[in-house]
HTML snippet that shows the backbone in 3Dmol.js (N, CA, C, O; Angstrom):
<script src="https://3Dmol.org/build/3Dmol-min.js"></script>
<div id="view" style="width:600px;height:400px;position:relative"></div>
<script>
const pdb = `
ATOM      1  N   MET A   1      19.195   9.103  -2.565  1.00  0.00           N
ATOM      2  CA  MET A   1      19.949   9.943  -2.031  1.00  0.00           C
ATOM      3  C   MET A   1      20.593   9.211  -0.837  1.00  0.00           C
ATOM      4  O   MET A   1      21.219   9.926  -0.054  1.00  0.00           O
ATOM      5  N   LEU A   2      20.537   8.040  -0.613  1.00  0.00           N
ATOM      6  CA  LEU A   2      20.774   7.154   0.710  1.00  0.00           C
ATOM      7  C   LEU A   2      22.092   6.576   0.115  1.00  0.00           C
ATOM      8  O   LEU A   2      22.220   6.244  -1.064  1.00  0.00           O
ATOM      9  N   LYS A   3      23.009   6.499   1.026  1.00  0.00           N
ATOM     10  CA  LYS A   3      24.469   5.840   0.603  1.00  0.00           C
ATOM     11  C   LYS A   3      24.433   4.380   0.401  1.00  0.00           C
ATOM     12  O   LYS A   3      23.953   3.521   1.140  1.00  0.00           O
ATOM     13  N   ASP A   4      24.951   4.271  -0.589  1.00  0.00           N
ATOM     14  CA  ASP A   4      25.173   2.523  -1.127  1.00  0.00           C
ATOM     15  C   ASP A   4      23.582   1.923  -1.316  1.00  0.00           C
ATOM     16  O   ASP A   4      23.289   0.746  -1.109  1.00  0.00           O
ATOM     17  N   LEU A   5      22.700   2.885  -1.713  1.00  0.00           N
ATOM     18  CA  LEU A   5      21.350   2.173  -2.097  1.00  0.00           C
ATOM     19  C   LEU A   5      21.337   1.454  -3.311  1.00  0.00           C
ATOM     20  O   LEU A   5      20.561   0.501  -3.386  1.00  0.00           O
ATOM     21  N   SER A   6      22.020   1.721  -4.231  1.00  0.00           N
ATOM     22  CA  SER A   6      22.115   0.913  -5.349  1.00  0.00           C
ATOM     23  C   SER A   6      22.833  -0.494  -5.315  1.00  0.00           C
ATOM     24  O   SER A   6      22.608  -1.451  -6.056  1.00  0.00           O
ATOM     25  N   LYS A   7      23.682  -0.408  -4.362  1.00  0.00           N
ATOM     26  CA  LYS A   7      24.056  -1.703  -3.846  1.00  0.00           C
ATOM     27  C   LYS A   7      23.387  -2.744  -3.157  1.00  0.00           C
ATOM     28  O   LYS A   7      23.543  -3.953  -3.330  1.00  0.00           O
ATOM     29  N   PHE A   8      22.507  -2.085  -2.233  1.00  0.00           N
ATOM     30  CA  PHE A   8      21.215  -2.760  -1.543  1.00  0.00           C
ATOM     31  C   PHE A   8      20.279  -3.255  -2.455  1.00  0.00           C
ATOM     32  O   PHE A   8      19.942  -4.436  -2.377  1.00  0.00           O
ATOM     33  N   THR A   9      19.808  -2.511  -3.317  1.00  0.00           N
ATOM     34  CA  THR A   9      18.785  -2.824  -4.191  1.00  0.00           C
ATOM     35  C   THR A   9      19.238  -4.077  -5.102  1.00  0.00           C
ATOM     36  O   THR A   9      18.544  -5.079  -5.275  1.00  0.00           O
ATOM     37  N   GLN A  10      20.573  -3.847  -5.679  1.00  0.00           N
ATOM     38  CA  GLN A  10      21.098  -5.111  -6.463  1.00  0.00           C
ATOM     39  C   GLN A  10      20.973  -6.433  -5.573  1.00  0.00           C
ATOM     40  O   GLN A  10      20.704  -7.538  -6.044  1.00  0.00           O
ATOM     41  N   GLY A  11      21.199  -6.173  -4.254  1.00  0.00           N
ATOM     42  CA  GLY A  11      21.519  -7.502  -3.584  1.00  0.00           C
ATOM     43  C   GLY A  11      19.941  -7.928  -3.283  1.00  0.00           C
ATOM     44  O   GLY A  11      19.671  -9.128  -3.313  1.00  0.00           O
ATOM     45  N   ILE A  12      18.899  -6.966  -2.995  1.00  0.00           N
ATOM     46  CA  ILE A  12      17.532  -7.371  -2.778  1.00  0.00           C
ATOM     47  C   ILE A  12      17.108  -8.167  -4.150  1.00  0.00           C
ATOM     48  O   ILE A  12      16.808  -9.360  -4.194  1.00  0.00           O
ATOM     49  N   PHE A  13      17.140  -7.364  -5.135  1.00  0.00           N
ATOM     50  CA  PHE A  13      16.347  -7.832  -6.564  1.00  0.00           C
ATOM     51  C   PHE A  13      17.173  -8.598  -7.288  1.00  0.00           C
ATOM     52  O   PHE A  13      16.642  -9.221  -8.208  1.00  0.00           O
ATOM     53  N   GLY A  14      18.675  -8.763  -7.077  1.00  0.00           N
ATOM     54  CA  GLY A  14      19.370  -9.472  -7.873  1.00  0.00           C
ATOM     55  C   GLY A  14      19.483  -8.903  -9.351  1.00  0.00           C
ATOM     56  O   GLY A  14      19.722  -9.678 -10.277  1.00  0.00           O
ATOM     57  N   VAL A  15      19.335  -7.739  -9.533  1.00  0.00           N
ATOM     58  CA  VAL A  15      19.433  -6.930 -10.903  1.00  0.00           C
ATOM     59  C   VAL A  15      20.212  -5.644 -10.621  1.00  0.00           C
ATOM     60  O   VAL A  15      20.318  -5.083  -9.530  1.00  0.00           O
ATOM     61  N   ALA A  16      20.738  -5.275 -11.794  1.00  0.00           N
ATOM     62  CA  ALA A  16      21.622  -3.927 -11.888  1.00  0.00           C
ATOM     63  C   ALA A  16      20.460  -2.802 -11.310  1.00  0.00           C
ATOM     64  O   ALA A  16      19.253  -2.836 -11.549  1.00  0.00           O
ATOM     65  N   ALA A  17      21.009  -2.050 -10.687  1.00  0.00           N
ATOM     66  CA  ALA A  17      20.447  -0.687 -10.207  1.00  0.00           C
ATOM     67  C   ALA A  17      21.165   0.297 -10.236  1.00  0.00           C
ATOM     68  O   ALA A  17      22.386   0.153 -10.291  1.00  0.00           O
ATOM     69  N   ARG A  18      20.585   1.535 -10.207  1.00  0.00           N
ATOM     70  CA  ARG A  18      21.301   2.889 -10.481  1.00  0.00           C
ATOM     71  C   ARG A  18      20.603   3.852 -10.178  1.00  0.00           C
ATOM     72  O   ARG A  18      19.414   3.784 -10.492  1.00  0.00           O
ATOM     73  N   ILE A  19      21.078   5.018  -9.500  1.00  0.00           N
ATOM     74  CA  ILE A  19      20.408   6.075  -9.261  1.00  0.00           C
ATOM     75  C   ILE A  19      19.955   7.028 -10.386  1.00  0.00           C
ATOM     76  O   ILE A  19      20.720   7.513 -11.220  1.00  0.00           O
ATOM     77  N   GLY A  20      18.645   7.241 -10.317  1.00  0.00           N
ATOM     78  CA  GLY A  20      18.324   7.838 -11.697  1.00  0.00           C
ATOM     79  C   GLY A  20      18.427   9.617 -11.647  1.00  0.00           C
ATOM     80  O   GLY A  20      18.116  10.139 -10.577  1.00  0.00           O
ATOM     81  N   TYR A  21      18.797  10.393 -12.635  1.00  0.00           N
ATOM     82  CA  TYR A  21      19.205  11.576 -12.533  1.00  0.00           C
ATOM     83  C   TYR A  21      18.215  12.046 -13.715  1.00  0.00           C
ATOM     84  O   TYR A  21      18.251  11.527 -14.831  1.00  0.00           O
ATOM     85  N   PRO A  22      17.223  13.201 -13.318  1.00  0.00           N
ATOM     86  CA  PRO A  22      16.405  13.710 -14.567  1.00  0.00           C
ATOM     87  C   PRO A  22      17.094  14.596 -15.561  1.00  0.00           C
ATOM     88  O   PRO A  22      17.913  15.483 -15.322  1.00  0.00           O
ATOM     89  N   SER A  23      16.599  14.186 -16.770  1.00  0.00           N
ATOM     90  CA  SER A  23      17.002  15.150 -17.774  1.00  0.00           C
ATOM     91  C   SER A  23      15.826  15.149 -18.789  1.00  0.00           C
ATOM     92  O   SER A  23      14.895  14.343 -18.791  1.00  0.00           O
ATOM     93  N   GLY A  24      16.012  16.159 -19.631  1.00  0.00           N
ATOM     94  CA  GLY A  24      15.352  16.407 -21.064  1.00  0.00           C
ATOM     95  C   GLY A  24      14.300  17.654 -20.733  1.00  0.00           C
ATOM     96  O   GLY A  24      13.585  18.062 -21.648  1.00  0.00           O
ATOM     97  N   LEU A  25      14.230  18.172 -19.589  1.00  0.00           N
ATOM     98  CA  LEU A  25      13.528  19.463 -19.329  1.00  0.00           C
ATOM     99  C   LEU A  25      14.392  20.561 -19.367  1.00  0.00           C
ATOM    100  O   LEU A  25      15.507  20.464 -18.856  1.00  0.00           O
ATOM    101  N   ASN A  26      13.934  21.841 -20.035  1.00  0.00           N
ATOM    102  CA  ASN A  26      14.520  22.978 -20.015  1.00  0.00           C
ATOM    103  C   ASN A  26      14.029  23.982 -19.034  1.00  0.00           C
ATOM    104  O   ASN A  26      12.837  24.105 -18.749  1.00  0.00           O
ATOM    105  N   GLY A  27      14.976  24.683 -18.536  1.00  0.00           N
ATOM    106  CA  GLY A  27      14.648  26.090 -17.606  1.00  0.00           C
ATOM    107  C   GLY A  27      14.715  25.333 -16.245  1.00  0.00           C
ATOM    108  O   GLY A  27      14.221  24.225 -16.035  1.00  0.00           O
ATOM    109  N   MET A  28      15.424  26.126 -15.324  1.00  0.00           N
ATOM    110  CA  MET A  28      15.760  25.980 -13.992  1.00  0.00           C
ATOM    111  C   MET A  28      16.453  24.424 -13.900  1.00  0.00           C
ATOM    112  O   MET A  28      16.155  23.627 -13.011  1.00  0.00           O
ATOM    113  N   VAL A  29      17.235  24.200 -14.766  1.00  0.00           N
ATOM    114  CA  VAL A  29      17.963  23.007 -14.758  1.00  0.00           C
ATOM    115  C   VAL A  29      18.835  22.374 -13.516  1.00  0.00           C
ATOM    116  O   VAL A  29      18.906  21.211 -13.119  1.00  0.00           O
ATOM    117  N   GLU A  30      19.459  23.547 -13.063  1.00  0.00           N
ATOM    118  CA  GLU A  30      20.186  23.464 -11.839  1.00  0.00           C
ATOM    119  C   GLU A  30      19.345  23.047 -10.451  1.00  0.00           C
ATOM    120  O   GLU A  30      19.804  22.338  -9.556  1.00  0.00           O
ATOM    121  N   GLU A  31      18.130  23.594 -10.472  1.00  0.00           N
ATOM    122  CA  GLU A  31      17.530  23.339  -9.319  1.00  0.00           C
ATOM    123  C   GLU A  31      16.631  22.066  -9.136  1.00  0.00           C
ATOM    124  O   GLU A  31      16.140  21.681  -8.075  1.00  0.00           O
ATOM    125  N   ILE A  32      16.502  21.456 -10.437  1.00  0.00           N
ATOM    126  CA  ILE A  32      15.625  20.221 -10.517  1.00  0.00           C
ATOM    127  C   ILE A  32      16.387  19.345 -11.047  1.00  0.00           C
ATOM    128  O   ILE A  32      15.735  18.645 -11.822  1.00  0.00           O
ATOM    129  N   SER A  33      17.600  19.021 -10.984  1.00  0.00           N
ATOM    130  CA  SER A  33      18.452  18.108 -11.440  1.00  0.00           C
ATOM    131  C   SER A  33      18.804  17.131 -10.478  1.00  0.00           C
ATOM    132  O   SER A  33      19.478  16.150 -10.793  1.00  0.00           O
ATOM    133  N   ASP A  34      18.387  17.333  -9.310  1.00  0.00           N
ATOM    134  CA  ASP A  34      18.463  16.072  -8.096  1.00  0.00           C
ATOM    135  C   ASP A  34      17.790  15.014  -8.414  1.00  0.00           C
ATOM    136  O   ASP A  34      16.706  15.167  -8.976  1.00  0.00           O
ATOM    137  N   PRO A  35      18.249  13.791  -8.146  1.00  0.00           N
ATOM    138  CA  PRO A  35      17.469  12.739  -8.039  1.00  0.00           C
ATOM    139  C   PRO A  35      15.993  12.719  -7.477  1.00  0.00           C
ATOM    140  O   PRO A  35      15.097  12.038  -7.977  1.00  0.00           O
ATOM    141  N   SER A  36      15.857  13.464  -6.484  1.00  0.00           N
ATOM    142  CA  SER A  36      14.513  13.418  -5.856  1.00  0.00           C
ATOM    143  C   SER A  36      13.353  14.444  -6.714  1.00  0.00           C
ATOM    144  O   SER A  36      12.235  14.778  -6.322  1.00  0.00           O
ATOM    145  N   PHE A  37      13.908  14.731  -7.750  1.00  0.00           N
ATOM    146  CA  PHE A  37      12.993  15.267  -8.884  1.00  0.00           C
ATOM    147  C   PHE A  37      12.786  14.401  -9.972  1.00  0.00           C
ATOM    148  O   PHE A  37      12.023  14.730 -10.881  1.00  0.00           O
ATOM    149  N   ALA A  38      13.467  13.186  -9.975  1.00  0.00           N
ATOM    150  CA  ALA A  38      13.247  12.568 -11.091  1.00  0.00           C
ATOM    151  C   ALA A  38      11.821  11.966 -11.586  1.00  0.00           C
ATOM    152  O   ALA A  38      11.516  11.862 -12.774  1.00  0.00           O
ATOM    153  N   CYS A  39      10.958  11.570 -10.449  1.00  0.00           N
ATOM    154  CA  CYS A  39       9.624  11.041 -10.817  1.00  0.00           C
ATOM    155  C   CYS A  39       8.725  12.447 -11.351  1.00  0.00           C
ATOM    156  O   CYS A  39       7.936  12.407 -12.296  1.00  0.00           O
ATOM    157  N   VAL A  40       8.965  13.437 -10.698  1.00  0.00           N
ATOM    158  CA  VAL A  40       8.218  14.480 -10.881  1.00  0.00           C
ATOM    159  C   VAL A  40       8.469  14.941 -12.484  1.00  0.00           C
ATOM    160  O   VAL A  40       7.522  15.289 -13.189  1.00  0.00           O
ATOM    161  N   GLN A  41       9.773  14.905 -12.945  1.00  0.00           N
ATOM    162  CA  GLN A  41      10.073  15.162 -14.075  1.00  0.00           C
ATOM    163  C   GLN A  41       9.642  14.116 -15.283  1.00  0.00           C
ATOM    164  O   GLN A  41       9.270  14.393 -16.423  1.00  0.00           O
ATOM    165  N   GLY A  42       9.771  13.147 -14.815  1.00  0.00           N
ATOM    166  CA  GLY A  42       9.112  11.957 -15.574  1.00  0.00           C
ATOM    167  C   GLY A  42       7.550  12.278 -15.831  1.00  0.00           C
ATOM    168  O   GLY A  42       7.050  12.257 -16.956  1.00  0.00           O
ATOM    169  N   LEU A  43       6.957  12.528 -14.839  1.00  0.00           N
ATOM    170  CA  LEU A  43       5.657  12.796 -15.050  1.00  0.00           C
ATOM    171  C   LEU A  43       5.041  13.744 -15.806  1.00  0.00           C
ATOM    172  O   LEU A  43       3.907  13.630 -16.270  1.00  0.00           O
ATOM    173  N   ILE A  44       5.902  14.854 -15.964  1.00  0.00           N
ATOM    174  CA  ILE A  44       5.784  16.117 -16.460  1.00  0.00           C
ATOM    175  C   ILE A  44       6.062  15.748 -18.063  1.00  0.00           C
ATOM    176  O   ILE A  44       5.265  16.160 -18.905  1.00  0.00           O
ATOM    177  N   LYS A  45       7.110  15.035 -18.414  1.00  0.00           N
ATOM    178  CA  LYS A  45       7.430  14.621 -19.482  1.00  0.00           C
ATOM    179  C   LYS A  45       6.424  13.815 -20.102  1.00  0.00           C
ATOM    180  O   LYS A  45       6.098  14.064 -21.263  1.00  0.00           O
ATOM    181  N   HIS A  46       5.883  12.863 -19.457  1.00  0.00           N
ATOM    182  CA  HIS A  46       4.843  12.017 -19.995  1.00  0.00           C
ATOM    183  C   HIS A  46       3.638  12.973 -20.471  1.00  0.00           C
ATOM    184  O   HIS A  46       3.089  12.868 -21.567  1.00  0.00           O
ATOM    185  N   ALA A  47       3.371  13.740 -19.672  1.00  0.00           N
ATOM    186  CA  ALA A  47       1.931  14.697 -19.790  1.00  0.00           C
ATOM    187  C   ALA A  47       2.137  15.398 -20.903  1.00  0.00           C
ATOM    188  O   ALA A  47       1.141  15.655 -21.578  1.00  0.00           O
ATOM    189  N   ILE A  48       3.406  15.854 -21.345  1.00  0.00           N
ATOM    190  CA  ILE A  48       3.702  16.635 -22.676  1.00  0.00           C
ATOM    191  C   ILE A  48       3.882  16.124 -23.534  1.00  0.00           C
ATOM    192  O   ILE A  48       3.782  16.734 -24.599  1.00  0.00           O
ATOM    193  N   ASP A  49       4.259  14.664 -23.525  1.00  0.00           N
ATOM    194  CA  ASP A  49       4.419  13.882 -24.821  1.00  0.00           C
ATOM    195  C   ASP A  49       3.196  12.944 -25.255  1.00  0.00           C
ATOM    196  O   ASP A  49       3.060  12.440 -26.370  1.00  0.00           O
ATOM    197  N   ASP A  50       2.327  12.807 -24.155  1.00  0.00           N
ATOM    198  CA  ASP A  50       1.233  12.088 -24.255  1.00  0.00           C
ATOM    199  C   ASP A  50      -0.004  12.905 -25.026  1.00  0.00           C
ATOM    200  O   ASP A  50      -0.322  14.065 -24.764  1.00  0.00           O
ATOM    201  N   GLU A  51      -0.515  12.217 -25.843  1.00  0.00           N
ATOM    202  CA  GLU A  51      -1.686  13.067 -26.653  1.00  0.00           C
ATOM    203  C   GLU A  51      -2.993  12.844 -26.229  1.00  0.00           C
ATOM    204  O   GLU A  51      -3.707  12.313 -27.079  1.00  0.00           O
ATOM    205  N   VAL A  52      -3.573  13.130 -25.027  1.00  0.00           N
ATOM    206  CA  VAL A  52      -4.653  12.850 -24.344  1.00  0.00           C
ATOM    207  C   VAL A  52      -5.642  13.902 -24.675  1.00  0.00           C
ATOM    208  O   VAL A  52      -5.392  15.108 -24.674  1.00  0.00           O
ATOM    209  N   ASP A  53      -6.746  13.379 -24.951  1.00  0.00           N
ATOM    210  CA  ASP A  53      -8.037  14.034 -25.402  1.00  0.00           C
ATOM    211  C   ASP A  53      -8.790  14.543 -24.139  1.00  0.00           C
ATOM    212  O   ASP A  53      -9.601  13.832 -23.545  1.00  0.00           O
ATOM    213  N   VAL A  54      -8.492  15.753 -23.777  1.00  0.00           N
ATOM    214  CA  VAL A  54      -9.097  16.325 -22.678  1.00  0.00           C
ATOM    215  C   VAL A  54     -10.437  16.839 -23.282  1.00  0.00           C
ATOM    216  O   VAL A  54     -10.514  17.532 -24.296  1.00  0.00           O
ATOM    217  N   ASP A  55     -11.815  16.268 -22.281  1.00  0.00           N
ATOM    218  CA  ASP A  55     -12.931  16.844 -22.639  1.00  0.00           C
ATOM    219  C   ASP A  55     -13.099  18.112 -21.666  1.00  0.00           C
ATOM    220  O   ASP A  55     -13.185  17.851 -20.466  1.00  0.00           O
ATOM    221  N   THR A  56     -13.149  19.327 -22.023  1.00  0.00           N
ATOM    222  CA  THR A  56     -13.467  20.367 -21.020  1.00  0.00           C
ATOM    223  C   THR A  56     -14.609  20.834 -20.862  1.00  0.00           C
ATOM    224  O   THR A  56     -14.764  21.982 -20.446  1.00  0.00           O
ATOM    225  N   THR A  57     -15.691  19.980 -21.182  1.00  0.00           N
ATOM    226  CA  THR A  57     -17.014  20.383 -21.286  1.00  0.00           C
ATOM    227  C   THR A  57     -17.432  19.582 -19.750  1.00  0.00           C
ATOM    228  O   THR A  57     -16.920  18.532 -19.364  1.00  0.00           O
ATOM    229  N   LYS A  58     -18.350  20.271 -19.113  1.00  0.00           N
ATOM    230  CA  LYS A  58     -18.949  19.752 -17.710  1.00  0.00           C
ATOM    231  C   LYS A  58     -20.298  19.198 -18.234  1.00  0.00           C
ATOM    232  O   LYS A  58     -21.065  19.642 -19.088  1.00  0.00           O
ATOM    233  N   SER A  59     -20.355  17.930 -17.344  1.00  0.00           N
ATOM    234  CA  SER A  59     -21.517  17.244 -17.456  1.00  0.00           C
ATOM    235  C   SER A  59     -21.822  16.452 -16.149  1.00  0.00           C
ATOM    236  O   SER A  59     -20.925  16.113 -15.376  1.00  0.00           O
ATOM    237  N   LYS A  60     -22.854  16.236 -15.992  1.00  0.00           N
ATOM    238  CA  LYS A  60     -23.172  15.372 -14.743  1.00  0.00           C
ATOM    239  C   LYS A  60     -22.803  13.775 -14.869  1.00  0.00           C
ATOM    240  O   LYS A  60     -22.937  12.978 -13.941  1.00  0.00           O
ATOM    241  N   SER A  61     -22.348  13.470 -16.087  1.00  0.00           N
ATOM    242  CA  SER A  61     -21.986  11.949 -16.196  1.00  0.00           C
ATOM    243  C   SER A  61     -20.568  11.630 -16.071  1.00  0.00           C
ATOM    244  O   SER A  61     -20.050  10.524 -15.914  1.00  0.00           O
ATOM    245  N   SER A  62     -19.916  13.012 -16.186  1.00  0.00           N
ATOM    246  CA  SER A  62     -18.510  13.000 -15.597  1.00  0.00           C
ATOM    247  C   SER A  62     -17.933  12.442 -14.240  1.00  0.00           C
ATOM    248  O   SER A  62     -16.776  12.045 -14.100  1.00  0.00           O
ATOM    249  N   GLY A  63     -18.938  12.468 -13.224  1.00  0.00           N
ATOM    250  CA  GLY A  63     -18.557  11.976 -12.153  1.00  0.00           C
ATOM    251  C   GLY A  63     -17.769  13.138 -11.207  1.00  0.00           C
ATOM    252  O   GLY A  63     -17.252  14.160 -11.656  1.00  0.00           O
ATOM    253  N   THR A  64     -17.796  12.841 -10.176  1.00  0.00           N
ATOM    254  CA  THR A  64     -17.109  13.709  -9.138  1.00  0.00           C
ATOM    255  C   THR A  64     -15.737  13.911  -9.430  1.00  0.00           C
ATOM    256  O   THR A  64     -15.102  13.036 -10.019  1.00  0.00           O
ATOM    257  N   PHE A  65     -15.103  15.215  -9.000  1.00  0.00           N
ATOM    258  CA  PHE A  65     -13.671  15.441  -9.264  1.00  0.00           C
ATOM    259  C   PHE A  65     -12.838  14.206  -8.709  1.00  0.00           C
ATOM    260  O   PHE A  65     -11.765  13.935  -9.246  1.00  0.00           O
ATOM    261  N   LYS A  66     -13.266  13.531  -7.751  1.00  0.00           N
ATOM    262  CA  LYS A  66     -12.371  12.593  -6.970  1.00  0.00           C
ATOM    263  C   LYS A  66     -12.468  11.592  -7.977  1.00  0.00           C
ATOM    264  O   LYS A  66     -11.391  11.021  -8.146  1.00  0.00           O
ATOM    265  N   ASN A  67     -13.497  11.138  -8.787  1.00  0.00           N
ATOM    266  CA  ASN A  67     -13.623   9.913  -9.405  1.00  0.00           C
ATOM    267  C   ASN A  67     -12.902  10.213 -10.795  1.00  0.00           C
ATOM    268  O   ASN A  67     -12.401   9.286 -11.431  1.00  0.00           O
ATOM    269  N   ARG A  68     -12.861  11.518 -11.249  1.00  0.00           N
ATOM    270  CA  ARG A  68     -12.004  12.070 -12.450  1.00  0.00           C
ATOM    271  C   ARG A  68     -10.663  11.928 -12.138  1.00  0.00           C
ATOM    272  O   ARG A  68      -9.997  11.432 -13.046  1.00  0.00           O
ATOM    273  N   VAL A  69      -9.978  12.259 -10.971  1.00  0.00           N
ATOM    274  CA  VAL A  69      -8.659  12.063 -10.587  1.00  0.00           C
ATOM    275  C   VAL A  69      -8.275  10.677 -10.481  1.00  0.00           C
ATOM    276  O   VAL A  69      -7.121  10.335 -10.742  1.00  0.00           O
ATOM    277  N   VAL A  70      -9.156   9.856 -10.117  1.00  0.00           N
ATOM    278  CA  VAL A  70      -8.623   8.333  -9.957  1.00  0.00           C
ATOM    279  C   VAL A  70      -8.681   7.617 -11.402  1.00  0.00           C
ATOM    280  O   VAL A  70      -7.975   6.649 -11.682  1.00  0.00           O
ATOM    281  N   GLU A  71      -9.618   8.216 -12.295  1.00  0.00           N
ATOM    282  CA  GLU A  71      -9.512   7.627 -13.694  1.00  0.00           C
ATOM    283  C   GLU A  71      -8.357   8.331 -14.489  1.00  0.00           C
ATOM    284  O   GLU A  71      -7.976   7.802 -15.534  1.00  0.00           O
ATOM    285  N   TRP A  72      -7.785   9.480 -14.059  1.00  0.00           N
ATOM    286  CA  TRP A  72      -6.473   9.934 -14.688  1.00  0.00           C
ATOM    287  C   TRP A  72      -5.533   9.119 -14.208  1.00  0.00           C
ATOM    288  O   TRP A  72      -4.701   8.651 -14.985  1.00  0.00           O
ATOM    289  N   PHE A  73      -5.508   8.838 -12.973  1.00  0.00           N
ATOM    290  CA  PHE A  73      -4.302   8.036 -12.508  1.00  0.00           C
ATOM    291  C   PHE A  73      -4.261   6.603 -12.923  1.00  0.00           C
ATOM    292  O   PHE A  73      -3.136   6.107 -12.989  1.00  0.00           O
ATOM    293  N   LYS A  74      -5.217   5.897 -13.195  1.00  0.00           N
ATOM    294  CA  LYS A  74      -5.574   4.762 -13.718  1.00  0.00           C
ATOM    295  C   LYS A  74      -4.987   4.782 -15.504  1.00  0.00           C
ATOM    296  O   LYS A  74      -4.441   3.821 -16.045  1.00  0.00           O
ATOM    297  N   SER A  75      -5.218   5.855 -16.036  1.00  0.00           N
ATOM    298  CA  SER A  75      -4.784   5.810 -17.293  1.00  0.00           C
ATOM    299  C   SER A  75      -3.287   5.901 -17.469  1.00  0.00           C
ATOM    300  O   SER A  75      -2.779   5.572 -18.540  1.00  0.00           O
ATOM    301  N   LEU A  76      -2.545   6.348 -16.426  1.00  0.00           N
ATOM    302  CA  LEU A  76      -1.134   6.369 -16.239  1.00  0.00           C
ATOM    303  C   LEU A  76      -0.499   5.031 -16.290  1.00  0.00           C
ATOM    304  O   LEU A  76       0.466   4.869 -17.037  1.00  0.00           O
ATOM    305  N   ILE A  77      -0.962   4.038 -15.549  1.00  0.00           N
ATOM    306  CA  ILE A  77      -0.748   2.794 -15.450  1.00  0.00           C
ATOM    307  C   ILE A  77      -0.754   1.954 -16.676  1.00  0.00           C
ATOM    308  O   ILE A  77      -1.793   1.955 -17.337  1.00  0.00           O
ATOM    309  N   PRO A  78       0.254   1.237 -17.079  1.00  0.00           N
ATOM    310  CA  PRO A  78       0.416   0.306 -18.452  1.00  0.00           C
ATOM    311  C   PRO A  78      -0.372  -0.711 -18.346  1.00  0.00           C
ATOM    312  O   PRO A  78      -0.426  -1.547 -19.247  1.00  0.00           O
TER     313      PRO A  78
END
`;
const viewer = $3Dmol.createViewer("view");
viewer.addModel(pdb, "pdb");
viewer.setStyle({}, {cartoon: {color: "spectrum"}});
viewer.zoomTo();
viewer.render();
</script>
């Protein structure tokens, strides 16, 4: 949303750059079609498209909530 940001990043990184606009989700499109929602929409689409096997049973070996969140974030990194 910053003026001339794509020109600035092209100069710094030496590669083509553009402002990303989210697309591909239905409902409330006008409210979330701003570039500031691109990352959130991408995460939602990833969660919808990814076939993750979620174990809903509780056990002591699963660790603390914090560890489970950390492991979930690590699973998002390619």
